[in-house]
C-alpha positions as CSV (number, residue, x, y, z in Angstrom):
1,M,-38.3,-141.1,90.5
2,D,-37.8,-142.8,87.1
3,V,-41.2,-141.3,85.9
4,F,-40.5,-137.8,87.1
5,R,-37.0,-137.8,85.6
6,D,-38.7,-138.2,82.3
7,V,-41.3,-135.7,83.2
8,K,-38.7,-133.1,84.0
9,R,-36.8,-133.9,80.8
10,V,-39.8,-132.9,78.5
11,L,-41.1,-130.0,80.7
12,R,-40.4,-126.5,79.7
13,D,-37.9,-124.7,81.9
14,D,-40.6,-122.4,83.3
15,G,-43.0,-125.3,83.8
16,T,-44.4,-126.7,87.1
17,L,-45.5,-130.0,88.4
18,W,-48.5,-130.5,90.6
19,L,-48.6,-133.9,92.5
20,N,-51.5,-135.3,94.4
21,L,-50.5,-137.9,97.0
22,S,-51.9,-139.3,100.2
23,S,-50.3,-141.2,103.1
24,S,-50.7,-144.7,103.9
25,Y,-50.5,-147.0,107.0
26,A,-48.4,-150.0,107.7
27,G,-50.6,-153.0,108.3
28,S,-50.2,-155.6,110.9
29,G,-48.7,-158.1,108.7
30,K,-51.2,-160.8,109.8
31,G,-53.0,-160.9,106.6
32,I,-53.0,-160.0,102.9
33,G,-55.2,-157.8,100.9
34,S,-57.5,-155.8,103.2
35,D,-55.2,-153.0,104.6
36,H,-52.3,-151.1,103.2
37,G,-48.8,-152.4,104.0
38,K,-49.8,-156.1,104.7
39,A,-48.4,-157.3,101.4
40,V,-45.7,-156.8,98.9
41,F,-45.7,-157.8,95.2
42,N,-42.7,-159.3,93.4
43,D,-43.0,-160.6,89.8
44,N,-46.9,-160.9,90.5
45,N,-46.4,-163.1,93.6
46,I,-47.8,-161.8,96.8
47,S,-46.0,-162.4,100.1
48,K,-46.4,-161.0,103.6
49,T,-44.4,-157.9,104.5
50,N,-41.2,-158.7,106.4
51,W,-41.4,-155.8,108.9
52,K,-38.1,-156.6,110.4
53,N,-36.4,-155.3,107.4
54,S,-38.6,-152.3,107.1
55,D,-38.3,-148.7,108.5
56,Y,-42.0,-148.9,109.5
57,K,-43.7,-150.7,112.3
58,P,-47.3,-152.1,112.1
59,K,-49.7,-149.1,112.5
60,D,-47.0,-146.6,111.5
61,L,-48.2,-143.7,109.3
62,I,-46.1,-143.9,106.1
63,P,-45.7,-140.3,105.0
64,I,-45.6,-141.0,101.3
65,P,-46.0,-137.4,100.1
66,W,-43.0,-136.2,102.1
67,I,-40.9,-139.2,101.2
68,V,-41.5,-138.4,97.5
69,A,-41.1,-134.7,97.9
70,L,-37.7,-135.0,99.6
71,E,-36.5,-137.3,96.8
72,L,-37.7,-134.9,94.2
73,Q,-36.0,-132.1,95.9
74,R,-32.8,-134.0,95.9
75,D,-33.2,-134.7,92.3
76,G,-33.3,-131.0,91.4
77,W,-37.0,-130.1,91.7
78,Y,-38.0,-126.9,93.6
79,L,-40.7,-127.7,96.2
80,R,-42.7,-124.5,96.2
81,K,-45.8,-125.2,98.3
82,D,-47.6,-128.0,100.2
83,I,-51.2,-127.5,99.6
84,I,-53.7,-129.3,101.8
85,W,-56.8,-130.7,100.1
86,E,-59.5,-130.6,102.7
87,K,-62.4,-132.9,102.0
88,G,-65.6,-131.6,103.7
89,N,-67.3,-134.8,102.9
90,A,-64.6,-137.2,103.7
91,M,-65.7,-140.8,104.5
92,C,-65.8,-142.1,108.0
93,E,-63.1,-144.4,109.3
94,N,-63.6,-147.2,111.8
95,V,-60.8,-146.1,114.1
96,G,-60.7,-145.2,117.8
97,D,-57.1,-144.3,118.5
98,R,-56.5,-141.7,116.0
99,C,-58.4,-138.8,114.1
100,T,-60.2,-139.7,110.9
101,S,-58.3,-138.6,107.8
102,S,-60.0,-135.8,105.8
103,H,-57.1,-134.4,103.8
104,E,-54.5,-135.2,101.1
105,Y,-51.6,-133.2,99.9
106,L,-51.2,-131.4,96.6
107,L,-47.5,-130.7,96.2
108,H,-46.4,-127.8,93.9
109,F,-43.0,-128.1,92.3
110,S,-41.1,-126.1,89.7
111,K,-38.3,-127.1,87.4
112,S,-36.4,-123.8,87.7
113,R,-36.2,-121.1,90.3
114,Y,-38.1,-118.7,88.1
115,Y,-41.3,-120.2,86.4
116,Y,-44.7,-119.4,85.0
117,F,-47.4,-118.8,87.6
118,D,-50.6,-116.9,86.9
119,N,-51.3,-115.6,90.4
120,E,-54.2,-113.5,89.2
121,A,-56.0,-116.3,87.5
122,I,-56.7,-118.2,90.9
123,K,-57.3,-115.4,93.3
124,E,-60.1,-115.9,95.7
125,P,-62.6,-113.4,97.1
126,S,-61.4,-111.4,99.9
127,V,-63.0,-112.0,103.4
128,S,-62.8,-108.4,104.7
129,N,-62.8,-104.9,103.5
130,H,-61.0,-103.6,106.6
131,P,-57.9,-101.6,105.9
132,S,-54.7,-102.5,107.7
133,G,-53.6,-100.8,111.0
134,N,-55.2,-97.7,112.5
135,G,-53.2,-95.0,110.5
136,F,-50.8,-94.3,113.4
137,K,-47.5,-93.3,112.1
138,R,-44.2,-93.9,113.8
139,S,-40.5,-94.2,113.0
140,A,-39.5,-97.5,111.5
141,R,-37.6,-100.0,113.7
142,V,-33.9,-100.4,112.9
143,S,-34.7,-103.7,111.1
144,Y,-37.1,-101.8,108.8
145,Q,-34.8,-98.8,108.0
146,N,-32.9,-98.1,104.8
147,K,-29.2,-97.5,105.1
148,D,-29.6,-93.9,105.3
149,G,-31.9,-94.3,108.4
150,S,-35.1,-93.5,106.5
151,S,-38.2,-95.8,106.9
152,R,-38.5,-98.5,104.5
153,G,-41.9,-98.7,102.6
154,N,-44.6,-96.0,103.0
155,D,-46.9,-94.6,105.6
156,N,-50.1,-95.3,103.8
157,Q,-52.6,-97.8,105.1
158,W,-53.0,-100.9,103.0
159,I,-56.6,-100.8,101.3
160,P,-58.0,-104.3,100.5
161,T,-59.2,-105.3,97.1
162,E,-62.1,-107.6,96.1
163,K,-59.7,-110.5,95.7
164,R,-56.7,-111.9,97.6
165,N,-54.0,-114.4,96.9
166,K,-55.2,-118.1,97.0
167,R,-54.6,-119.7,100.4
168,S,-52.8,-123.1,100.8
169,V,-55.8,-125.0,102.2
170,W,-58.3,-125.9,99.5
171,H,-61.9,-126.9,100.6
172,V,-62.9,-129.3,97.7
173,N,-65.6,-132.0,98.3
174,T,-65.0,-135.3,96.6
175,R,-67.4,-136.3,93.9
176,P,-68.9,-139.8,93.3
177,Y,-67.9,-141.5,89.9
178,K,-69.9,-144.4,88.8
179,A,-67.2,-145.9,86.6
180,A,-64.7,-148.5,87.9
181,H,-61.9,-146.4,88.8
182,F,-60.5,-146.2,92.3
183,A,-58.6,-142.9,92.5
184,T,-60.4,-140.0,90.8
185,F,-60.2,-136.5,92.0
186,P,-62.7,-133.8,91.5
187,P,-62.3,-131.4,88.5
188,E,-62.4,-128.4,91.0
189,L,-59.2,-129.7,92.7
190,I,-57.0,-129.4,89.5
191,E,-58.6,-126.4,87.8
192,P,-56.4,-123.9,89.8
193,C,-53.3,-126.0,89.0
194,I,-54.1,-125.7,85.3
195,L,-55.1,-122.0,85.4
196,A,-52.0,-121.0,87.3
197,G,-49.5,-123.4,85.6
198,C,-50.4,-123.3,82.0
199,T,-51.3,-120.6,79.6
200,E,-54.4,-120.7,77.4
201,N,-53.6,-122.9,74.4
202,G,-50.7,-124.4,76.3
203,T,-50.2,-128.1,76.8
204,V,-50.5,-130.1,80.0
205,L,-48.9,-133.5,80.4
206,D,-50.5,-136.0,82.7
207,P,-48.4,-139.2,83.1
208,F,-51.0,-140.9,85.1
209,G,-54.2,-140.4,82.9
210,G,-56.5,-142.6,85.0
211,S,-60.1,-141.8,84.2
212,G,-59.2,-138.6,82.2
213,T,-60.2,-135.9,84.6
214,V,-57.2,-133.7,83.5
215,G,-58.2,-134.0,79.9
216,Q,-61.8,-133.1,80.7
217,V,-60.7,-130.0,82.6
218,C,-58.2,-129.0,79.9
219,N,-60.9,-129.2,77.4
220,I,-63.1,-126.9,79.4
221,L,-60.3,-124.4,80.1
222,N,-59.1,-124.3,76.6
223,R,-55.8,-126.0,77.0
224,N,-54.3,-129.0,75.1
225,A,-53.4,-132.2,76.9
226,I,-51.4,-135.3,76.6
227,L,-52.5,-138.2,78.7
228,I,-50.5,-141.3,79.3
229,E,-52.3,-144.4,80.6
230,L,-50.9,-147.9,80.4
231,N,-54.2,-149.6,81.5
232,P,-56.3,-150.1,78.4
233,E,-59.4,-150.7,80.5
234,Y,-59.4,-146.9,81.3
235,K,-59.5,-145.8,77.7
236,P,-63.2,-145.7,77.4
237,L,-63.5,-143.8,80.6
238,I,-61.0,-141.2,79.4
239,I,-62.8,-140.8,76.0
240,E,-66.2,-140.4,77.8
241,R,-65.0,-137.7,80.3
242,I,-63.1,-135.7,77.7
243,N,-66.3,-135.6,75.5
244,S,-68.7,-135.1,78.3
245,K,-68.6,-131.3,78.3
246,P,-67.3,-130.3,74.8
247,K,-66.4,-126.5,74.2
248,S,-67.2,-124.6,71.1
249,K,-63.6,-124.8,70.3
250,K,-62.4,-128.2,71.5
251,R,-58.8,-128.5,72.3
252,K,-56.4,-131.2,71.2
253,V,-56.3,-134.0,73.9
254,S,-54.1,-137.0,73.2
255,L,-54.1,-140.4,74.8
256,I,-51.3,-142.7,74.9
257,E,-51.6,-146.3,76.0
258,K,-49.9,-149.7,76.2
259,V,-46.4,-148.5,76.0
260,T,-43.8,-147.2,78.5
261,L,-43.6,-143.7,79.6
262,Q,-40.1,-143.1,78.2
263,Q,-41.1,-144.3,74.7
264,N,-44.0,-142.1,74.7
265,L,-42.2,-139.0,75.9
266,I,-39.5,-139.7,73.2
267,Q,-42.3,-140.0,70.6
268,Y,-43.6,-136.6,71.5
269,C,-40.3,-134.9,71.9
270,N,-39.2,-135.9,68.4
């Protein structure tokens, strides 16, 4: 919440936030290090989870995306859509008492009620050229009448176009990444977010730069980017990815490292 309060502070009033998160499971508490939820970290000391003081029992699904989403709503963000990232090539899981996980969430927030969203830029091909209805005309129901009793709308059939609004389930396969980073997402996942949420020559802020995927995609899509990454070991990964597919007119992609988020955002605001 501290991070996203700073993000909200520097975001344009018509800006949006796209947040990729997945859920986790509470471990059994019998060991440390192999499963999620088995350990807590305090001042670099590892200790077993005290489940008696936790809201979650061993084997509980911890709905991290929704916990965060509800807190962001309470903090003033508008939650506009929950998008499901469906992974067609998801890894197998050695489980026999639940379904294998093959999706994560991509949460779309806005800072204000009205915001920038380029719907046309991310439309997808239509799946049918069949018009709506059969052309039969009848009087409108009471709930669809105007105050004077006339029918609301028109009597014409809807004729489909070549493209339709993008749906909320995105089918994007994961991609292998040879470098040592544990949480990379494919460029195809964030391309629609950048196209819809930022104008060409606009600026995208990524407060968790990681391996630099956002910078790479911004470079390709002709957007500027500011990446913030506290781990200096990821710096060469970011530089490599940003420079891997240069455009004829390369955009400005900035990398911030080794200092706190608040300090960096103040630096760029000033």
